[in-house]
C-alpha positions as CSV (number, residue, x, y, z in Angstrom):
1,M,73.4,117.0,122.7
2,A,72.2,113.5,123.7
3,A,69.0,113.2,125.6
4,Q,69.1,112.1,129.2
5,Q,67.5,108.8,130.0
6,L,66.1,108.6,133.6
7,I,65.9,105.3,135.4
8,R,64.9,104.4,138.9
9,I,66.5,101.4,140.6
10,K,64.4,100.1,143.4
11,T,66.4,97.1,144.7
12,I,70.0,96.1,145.1
13,S,69.4,93.1,142.9
14,A,68.1,95.4,140.1
15,F,71.3,97.5,140.5
16,H,73.5,94.4,140.0
17,Q,71.5,93.5,137.0
18,F,71.6,97.0,135.5
19,M,75.4,97.2,136.0
20,E,75.8,93.6,134.7
21,L,77.3,92.4,138.0
22,P,76.8,88.9,139.5
23,Q,73.7,88.7,141.7
24,P,74.3,90.0,145.3
25,A,74.9,87.4,148.0
26,H,72.4,89.4,150.3
27,P,69.3,91.0,148.9
28,L,69.5,94.1,151.2
29,V,73.2,94.7,151.5
30,S,75.9,94.4,148.9
31,V,79.6,95.3,148.3
32,A,80.4,95.6,144.6
33,R,83.7,96.3,142.9
34,F,83.3,98.8,140.0
35,E,85.8,96.9,137.9
36,D,83.6,93.8,138.0
37,A,80.7,95.7,136.3
38,K,80.4,95.0,132.6
39,R,78.0,97.8,131.7
40,Q,79.6,100.7,129.8
41,Y,78.0,104.2,129.7
42,T,77.5,105.0,126.0
43,A,74.8,107.6,126.4
44,P,73.9,110.1,129.1
45,I,71.8,108.7,131.9
46,S,70.1,110.0,135.1
47,R,69.8,107.5,137.9
48,I,67.8,107.5,141.1
49,M,68.3,104.6,143.6
50,D,66.0,103.7,146.5
51,F,68.9,102.7,148.8
52,Y,72.0,104.1,150.3
53,S,75.3,104.1,148.3
54,I,78.7,104.6,149.9
55,A,81.3,104.5,147.1
56,I,85.1,104.7,146.9
57,K,85.8,105.7,143.3
58,R,89.0,105.8,141.3
59,N,89.8,106.2,137.6
60,N,86.2,107.0,136.8
61,F,86.1,108.1,133.1
62,V,82.5,109.2,133.3
63,K,81.3,112.7,134.2
64,M,78.8,112.9,137.0
65,K,76.5,115.6,138.2
66,Y,75.0,115.5,141.6
67,G,73.0,118.5,142.9
68,Q,74.2,121.5,141.0
69,Q,77.8,120.5,140.5
70,D,79.7,118.7,137.7
71,Y,82.6,116.5,138.9
72,D,85.2,114.3,137.3
73,F,86.1,111.4,139.6
74,D,89.8,111.2,138.7
75,E,91.3,110.4,142.1
76,G,90.4,108.4,145.2
77,I,87.3,109.9,146.8
78,L,84.4,108.8,148.9
79,F,80.9,109.7,147.7
80,C,77.7,109.1,149.7
81,M,74.1,109.2,148.5
82,S,70.9,108.6,150.3
83,P,67.8,107.0,148.8
84,G,66.0,109.1,146.2
85,Q,68.8,111.4,145.1
86,L,69.4,112.1,141.5
87,L,72.8,111.3,139.8
88,R,73.4,112.2,136.2
89,I,76.1,110.3,134.3
90,E,77.8,110.6,130.9
91,W,80.9,109.1,129.3
92,D,83.9,111.3,129.1
93,A,84.6,111.1,125.4
94,T,88.1,112.4,125.8
95,Q,89.2,109.2,127.5
96,E,90.0,105.9,125.9
97,K,87.3,103.2,126.2
98,E,89.6,100.5,127.5
99,Q,90.5,102.3,130.6
100,I,89.1,100.7,133.7
101,F,86.9,102.3,136.3
102,T,87.8,101.0,139.7
103,G,86.6,101.3,143.3
104,W,84.2,99.9,145.8
105,N,80.5,100.5,146.4
106,L,78.6,99.6,149.5
107,L,74.8,99.4,148.9
108,I,72.4,99.4,151.9
109,H,68.6,99.1,151.4
110,P,66.6,101.0,154.2
111,D,64.7,97.7,154.8
112,F,67.9,96.2,156.2
113,L,67.9,98.8,159.0
114,W,64.4,98.2,160.2
115,N,64.1,97.7,164.0
116,T,67.7,98.8,164.5
117,P,69.0,102.1,166.1
118,L,70.8,102.8,162.8
119,A,67.5,103.2,161.0
120,K,67.2,106.6,162.8
121,T,70.8,107.5,163.5
122,I,71.9,107.1,159.8
123,K,69.9,110.3,159.1
124,K,72.2,112.3,161.4
125,Y,75.2,111.8,159.0
126,E,75.0,115.0,157.0
127,F,77.4,113.8,154.3
128,F,74.6,111.9,152.7
129,D,73.1,115.3,151.7
130,Y,76.3,116.7,150.3
131,K,76.6,117.8,146.7
132,V,79.2,116.1,144.6
133,N,81.8,118.8,144.9
134,E,81.8,118.1,148.6
135,A,82.9,114.5,148.2
136,L,85.6,113.3,150.6
137,F,89.1,113.2,149.3
138,L,90.8,110.2,150.9
139,S,94.4,109.6,151.9
140,L,95.8,106.2,151.0
141,K,95.6,105.1,154.7
142,E,92.0,106.3,155.0
143,E,91.0,104.5,151.8
144,K,92.6,101.3,153.1
145,Q,90.7,101.5,156.4
146,L,87.3,102.0,154.7
147,I,88.0,99.2,152.1
148,S,88.9,96.9,154.9
149,I,85.5,97.5,156.6
150,M,83.7,97.0,153.2
151,E,85.6,93.7,152.8
152,N,84.4,92.6,156.2
153,I,80.8,93.4,155.3
154,D,81.2,91.5,152.0
155,E,82.6,88.5,153.8
156,E,79.7,88.5,156.3
157,C,77.1,88.8,153.5
158,R,78.6,85.8,151.8
159,S,78.6,83.7,155.0
160,N,75.8,81.5,156.2
161,V,73.1,83.6,157.7
162,D,72.5,83.2,161.5
163,Q,71.0,85.1,164.4
164,F,74.2,87.3,164.6
165,S,74.5,88.2,160.9
166,Q,72.5,91.4,160.9
167,S,74.1,92.7,164.1
168,V,77.6,92.1,162.8
169,I,76.9,93.9,159.5
170,I,75.2,96.8,161.3
171,A,78.2,97.2,163.6
172,Q,80.5,97.3,160.5
173,I,78.3,99.9,158.8
174,E,78.3,102.0,161.9
175,L,82.1,101.8,162.1
176,L,82.4,102.9,158.5
177,L,80.1,105.8,159.0
178,T,82.0,106.9,162.1
179,Y,85.3,106.8,160.2
180,T,83.7,108.7,157.3
181,E,82.6,111.4,159.7
182,R,86.1,111.6,161.2
183,F,87.6,111.9,157.8
184,Y,85.2,114.7,156.8
185,H,86.2,116.7,159.8
186,R,89.8,116.1,158.9
187,Q,89.1,117.5,155.5
188,F,87.5,120.6,156.9
189,I,90.7,121.3,158.9
190,T,93.4,120.3,156.4
191,R,92.0,122.1,153.4
192,K,92.7,125.4,155.0
193,V,93.2,127.5,151.8
194,S,90.0,126.5,150.2
195,N,88.1,126.6,153.5
196,H,89.1,130.2,154.2
197,K,88.1,131.1,150.7
198,V,84.7,129.8,151.8
199,L,84.7,132.2,154.7
200,D,85.6,135.1,152.3
201,R,82.7,134.1,150.0
202,L,80.3,133.9,153.0
203,E,81.3,137.4,154.1
204,D,80.7,138.7,150.5
205,V,77.2,137.0,150.3
206,L,76.2,138.3,153.7
207,S,77.5,141.8,153.0
208,A,75.5,141.9,149.7
209,C,72.4,140.7,151.5
210,F,72.5,143.3,154.4
211,N,73.6,146.2,152.1
212,S,70.8,145.5,149.7
213,E,68.1,148.2,149.5
214,E,65.6,145.4,149.0
215,L,66.3,143.7,152.3
216,D,63.1,145.1,153.9
217,K,61.1,143.5,151.1
218,Q,63.1,140.3,150.7
219,G,63.4,139.5,154.4
220,L,66.3,138.1,156.3
221,P,68.6,135.8,154.4
222,T,68.0,132.1,155.3
223,V,70.7,129.4,155.7
224,I,69.3,127.7,152.5
225,Y,69.5,131.0,150.6
226,V,73.1,131.7,151.7
227,A,74.2,128.1,150.8
228,E,72.6,128.4,147.4
229,Q,74.4,131.6,146.7
230,M,77.6,129.9,147.6
231,N,76.7,126.8,145.6
232,I,77.3,124.6,148.7
233,S,74.8,122.4,150.5
234,P,73.5,123.9,153.8
235,N,74.7,120.9,155.9
236,Y,78.2,121.0,154.5
237,L,78.5,124.8,154.9
238,S,77.3,124.7,158.5
239,G,79.6,121.7,159.3
240,L,82.6,123.5,157.8
241,L,81.9,126.8,159.6
242,K,81.4,124.9,162.9
243,T,84.8,123.3,162.5
244,L,86.6,126.5,161.5
245,T,84.9,129.1,163.7
246,G,82.8,127.2,166.3
247,Q,79.6,128.7,164.8
248,N,77.1,127.4,162.3
249,T,75.7,129.4,159.3
250,Q,72.7,130.7,161.2
251,Q,75.0,132.1,163.9
252,H,77.1,133.8,161.2
253,I,73.9,135.4,159.7
254,H,72.9,136.7,163.1
255,N,76.4,138.1,163.8
256,K,76.2,140.0,160.5
257,L,72.7,141.2,161.3
258,I,73.8,142.5,164.7
259,E,76.8,144.2,163.2
260,K,74.5,146.0,160.7
261,A,72.0,146.8,163.5
262,K,74.7,148.4,165.6
263,E,75.8,150.5,162.7
264,K,72.2,151.8,162.0
265,L,71.5,152.4,165.7
266,S,74.7,154.3,166.2
267,T,74.8,156.4,163.0
268,S,71.2,157.1,162.2
269,S,68.1,158.6,163.8
270,L,65.9,155.7,162.6
271,S,63.5,154.4,165.3
272,V,64.1,150.8,166.5
273,S,61.1,149.7,164.5
274,E,62.4,151.3,161.4
275,V,65.8,149.6,161.9
276,A,64.1,146.3,162.3
277,Y,62.1,146.7,159.1
278,E,65.2,147.8,157.1
279,L,66.9,144.7,158.3
280,G,64.2,142.4,157.0
281,F,62.2,141.8,160.1
282,T,58.4,141.6,159.9
283,H,58.0,142.2,163.6
284,P,60.2,144.7,165.5
285,Q,59.7,142.7,168.7
286,S,61.6,139.7,167.1
287,F,64.5,142.1,166.2
288,S,64.6,143.5,169.8
289,K,64.5,140.0,171.3
290,L,67.4,138.7,169.1
291,F,69.5,141.9,169.6
292,K,69.2,141.5,173.4
293,A,70.0,137.8,173.3
294,K,73.2,138.6,171.3
295,T,74.3,141.7,173.1
296,S,72.7,141.6,176.6
297,L,71.3,145.0,175.8
298,S,68.0,146.2,174.2
299,P,68.4,148.2,171.0
300,Q,67.3,151.3,173.0
301,A,69.9,150.7,175.7
302,F,72.6,150.1,173.1
303,R,71.8,153.4,171.4
304,A,71.6,155.3,174.7
305,G,74.9,153.9,175.9
306,F,76.6,154.7,172.6
307,N,75.4,158.3,172.7
308,C,76.6,158.9,176.3
């Protein structure tokens, strides 16, 4: 198996040079077409970039690994990466070399966002943290909308710089991010079959956690742990659950916890403290506080009412 080469690309100009693209019109913002790149992937490579990348990809005959998932980009998707994330790439040897890799790539260096509100608000867009299997599948209409915005950004980058240039480009980037967020929420809703399979998997993971005899030693399952068991990033999982059920992952964990607590309080003679320890709490007071917040009853009151 070929060794993986790791490279770090610090600037947008360096990215253009690496991909054998013409030099960017703007040093901190660029819109590149993948079909214009002359570089071919002949050996596996791992790449880290110090800037944001928002890419619409088609006919990509390379295999990519982002996070823990392998993915073949063989249809129109949107794929977002933030600075410092690792992307592993290798050529798909089953494809013919002359086939063309197409799409658009918007590159934004963090320095371009300095002294603008977007410097902070861009961090709220959770899709920059998604794993590659959580890429956004675009309809043709959605793809055209995003490409149109990228073309506007590209045109502005190539125009003469004036006092309005940065504001115009920032506004277009914000519009693109807003559309992307809208399309992700659409995907949560329309991909019902796969989404409800996620709910089934979540139930299986939580049941395994709370039925484990090691729960008192391992402690309560965290959002990160649950997401890792499901091989989904924490932000994507919480966003999907919020859309489908109105509750995030932490709330689902608490709901399962209260369900198990009620079962133990109503079917065993364990003290409240013993129930708390068995459920992974270090301090019984924390269990009692959460139980009352969720049920409006203390554990003792619940048990007393159940036994009436």
